[in-house]
N, C-alpha and C positions, 0 to 999 in steps of 0.2 A: 963441871955440871951445868947443863943447859938451864937458862932462865925459865921460870914457870910458864910464861906465855909461849915460849917456843915449844915446850912440851905439849901444851894444849893444842897448839896449831899443828904440830906434826901428827898427833893422834887423830885429829879431826880430818886432816888431809888423807890419812890412810883409810879412813872409814867414810867420811862424808863426801860423796860424789867422786871420790878418788882425786878431788881437786878443788872442792868448795873452799878449803883453806889450803893453799899452797904453802910451802916452807917460807918462813918469814924472809923477807928480803934482807940481803946483807945490810948491816948497820951502815947508815949514811952519815957523813959529817953533819953536825948540827949547824944550822944557819938561821940567821934572822929572817923570819917570814914578814910578809906585808902587814900582818896584824900585830907584829912585835913580839910574838911568842917564839919560844925556841922549838925546833923540830926539823926533821929532814925537809929540805926544799922541795916543793912540788915541781915535777918535770912533765911536760906535755907527753902524751902518748905518741910513739914514733909511728910514722906511716911505712908499712913494710909490705913487700910483695907476697909474703906467706901468711898474712893475717887470718885467712880462712882455716889454717891449720893450728891456730892458737887454741889453748884450752878455753872452752866456752862454759860458762856457769849459769847464765840466765837468759831468758828470751821473752818477748811479748810481741803482740800485734799492734801496729800503729796504723789503723785503717787497714788497707790491703798490704801494707809493707810489714816485713818481719825484721825485728831488731834483736840482735843477740850481743851479749857483753861477756867479757872474760878477763884473762890474764893480761897483764901489762897495759891495762887501759884500752884494750881492743874493743871497738864497737863495730859490728858488721851490719850491713843493710842489704836486704833483698827485696826487689819489686817484681819478681817473677816467680813467686812461690818456691824459693829456695834453689832455683836452678843456677843463678849467678849471685855472687856476693861482692860487695865493695866495702872498703873501710870508710868510717865516718871522717869527714874532713878536719874536724877540730875537737879534740878531747884534751882538756887542760891538765890531766894527770895520767901517769902511767901505773898507778896503783891497780891491783886486781879488782875488777868489778864483779860482783856476785849476783846481782838482781836488777831487774829493770821493770817498770810499770808505766803504762800509757793510759790516758783518760780519753784521747781521741787520736785522730791521725797526725796531730802536730805535737801535742804537749805530753812530755814524758820525763821520768826521773830515774836515775840509776844510783845505786849505792855500792860501797865496797870497803876495802881496807883503808886504814887511817881515818876511819869514820867519815869517809868521803860521801857527799851527796852531790850529784850532778843533775842539771835540768836542761831540756831542749824545748825549743818552741817551733822547730821546723822539721819534726818528724825524725830527729836523730842525726841530721846532717852536721849540726854544731852543737856544743854543749858548753854550759857555763858552770863554774864551781859555786855551789851554795854553802857547803859546809866542808871543813877539813879539821881534824883533831889528831894530827900525827903524833903529838906528844903523849896521847893516851894509850895508843896501841890497842884500841877496841874496835875491831872491824864491825861493819854492818853486813848482815847476811840476807836480809829480805826487806822489801819495801812494797806497800800497797797504797795507791792513791785512790780515794773515793771519787774525787772530782778535781777540778783545777786548783782548789784551795786547800782541801783537807786530806791528809795522808799520815801514814805511820811507817817507821823504819825500826827494825829490831836488830840485835846483834849479841856480842860477847858479854857475858857476865851481866845478864838481865838488863842490857841496854835497850831502852825504849825511847824513841823520839817521836813527837808529833808536831804537825804544822797545821795551821789554820789560814795561812797566807800564801799558799803556793810554794813554800820552801823558803821564803825570805828569812823566816826565823824557824828554828827547830827547837822545841822545848823538851827537856828531859822529864820522864815520868818514873816515879819510884814504885816498883811492884810491891804488892803485899807479900808477907812471908808465907811460904807454903806451910801447910799443917805439919807441925813437929819439927820445923826448921828454925834456925836462929836468924836467917836472912834469905832474901831472894838472890841466889847466885847462879841462875841457870843460863846456859847458852841457848838463845832463841834462834832457831835455824830456818823457820819458814813461816809464811803468812798465807792465809786464804780466807775467803768471805762466803757467807751463805746468802740465800736469796732475799733475806730480810735485812741485809746489811750488817749482820753480826761478823765480827772479825775474830779469827782464831790464830794463835801462835803455836807452832810445833816446837817442842823443846826436849831437853835431856830428861832422863829418869821416868820415861813414860808420861811426861807432862804435856798437857794441852792447856792453854789459857784462852779465855773468851772475854771479848770487850763488846759492850753494846753502845758505847759512846765514842766510837772512832779513836780508841786507844787511850783515853783519858783515865779509865779505871779498868781493872781486870779481876776476873775470878778463875779459880782453878777447876778443871774437870778431872775426876778420878777415872782412869782408864783400866787399872789393874796391871799395866805393863811396867816393867822396870828398865827397859832399854831406852835408846834415844829415838824420838820421832824427828825426821828430817823434812817431811812434807805432809800435806794434807789436802783435802778437797771437800766441797759440799755439793751435793746433787740438788736439782730443782725441787725434789719432793722432800727435802730436809735431811736426807741421810748424810751422815758425816763419816769421813774416812781419814785415817792418819796412818802413816807408814814410815819405815825406816830401817833400823839395823836388822841384818840377817834375815831379810825377807819378811819382816813383820808387817802385817796389815791388820788394823783394828777398825771396826765398824760400829756405828750407833744409829739406830732407827727411831730413837726417842729423844731427840734434841740433846744428846750428850749425857743423859741420865745413866744409861748403862752401855757397856761396850763388850763386844765379842771379838775374839781373834779369828781371822779368816785364814784358812790353810792355803798357802801359795805354792807349796812343793819346792821351795828354793831357800837357800841360805845366803843368796846374793842380796846385798842391801838395796833398798828402794830409795831413789833420790827425787822422783817427781811423779805426781799423779795429775793426769789430764782428763777432763771430763767433757762429754757431749751427750746430752740426754741421759740415757741409762748406760751408755758405753763409758767404760773407764779404761784408760791406758796408763800402765805403770811402767816406769823406766828405772834402770838400776845399774849397779856395777856389773862387770863381767859380761856385758852385752845383754843383760836381763831385760825382757819385755813381758809384762803381764797384761792380760786382756780379760775384761769382764763385760758381759752383755746384760747383766742382771743387777746393775746398780751397786756392784762391789760385793754382792753376796757370795760370789765364787769367782776364781781367777783361773786362767790357763797360762802357764809359764812357757816361754820359749827363750832361746839364746841366739843372738846374732852370730853369724859366721865369723865376724871380726872381733868378737868379744870386747867391743869398745866399752869404755867406762861412760855410760850415758848419764848426762847431767841435767838436761833440760830439753823441752820440746814444745811444739805448737801444733795445734789441730786447726787446719785451715777449713773455711766453710765448705769447700768442695769434697772434704774428707781426706785431703792429703795430710800425711803425717810428716812433719819435719823434725828430725832428731838431732841433737847436738851433743857433744862429747868432750872428754879430756883431750881427744885428738883433733878437735875442731868440728867443722861441718862434715856430716857423713855422707858419703856417696852410696849410690845404690838404693835398693828397695828397703825401705824401713820396716817392712812387714815380714822380713826373714825371721 
């Protein structure tokens, strides 16, 4: 019988982004780490010729540069709007990286399996290891940095970490118990912020959490949904969107007090929501692309010809859409 964590990971891999959680890496021999704790030894990411076809899970803009992260510690950089990509020169771990956040064109953070937090001060060219907790087997799935000092990372089994010193230290936060539950044991799968600096976490069981103090304390928002939310977004006018399992999209126009389900016409799961003004672009499994021009009040669904498992994307200032997937960087017109 497989260990509980392997079952959790396998289930989320099949559903969440078709790759957000890949199958657990084969058990490595325990070795003494530099901090004296026992756990698999950190191995730097290998530089390979086929890095652009690695499974990619997260992306962000670092000024005009696009930075994408994914399996095997791959970090890809593009300085020409996604036409050409190259692998970062130095990544100290080969763990799967799930998300990345930049505060300017130089300073960024990435998180992933083994509780890894990486930081860069040169636009993603080189990375340093800030945190690793291989013995816990609690991956981090999302990170948001408010500025160069303050940030939040979230992950498996209600794992919440906050920093106020640029990641030199990451402090754990204990979530309050959801109503009717004995403890908080949700998997926190995505983070997004609104125009006022409010932070939201997308989670299992139709759960959204909100923090007004940069992750130090949290409250729960009742959405009426029972499935998993994997992503969310906030529009400039305060509209909140959350999306996830089987094409589910929920919308609130009253600061999260009430929520309504938006019909998408698809059963393919939604993995990312990208926003520009009142335009919303939803990405998902099976090549799903959702488009809304009315702030998420309605969506039109289409499917890419390649049926790629879309995992992340970036909207460039000139309107270019860069889509990333389980199969790596996508070629061709993203608007198919």
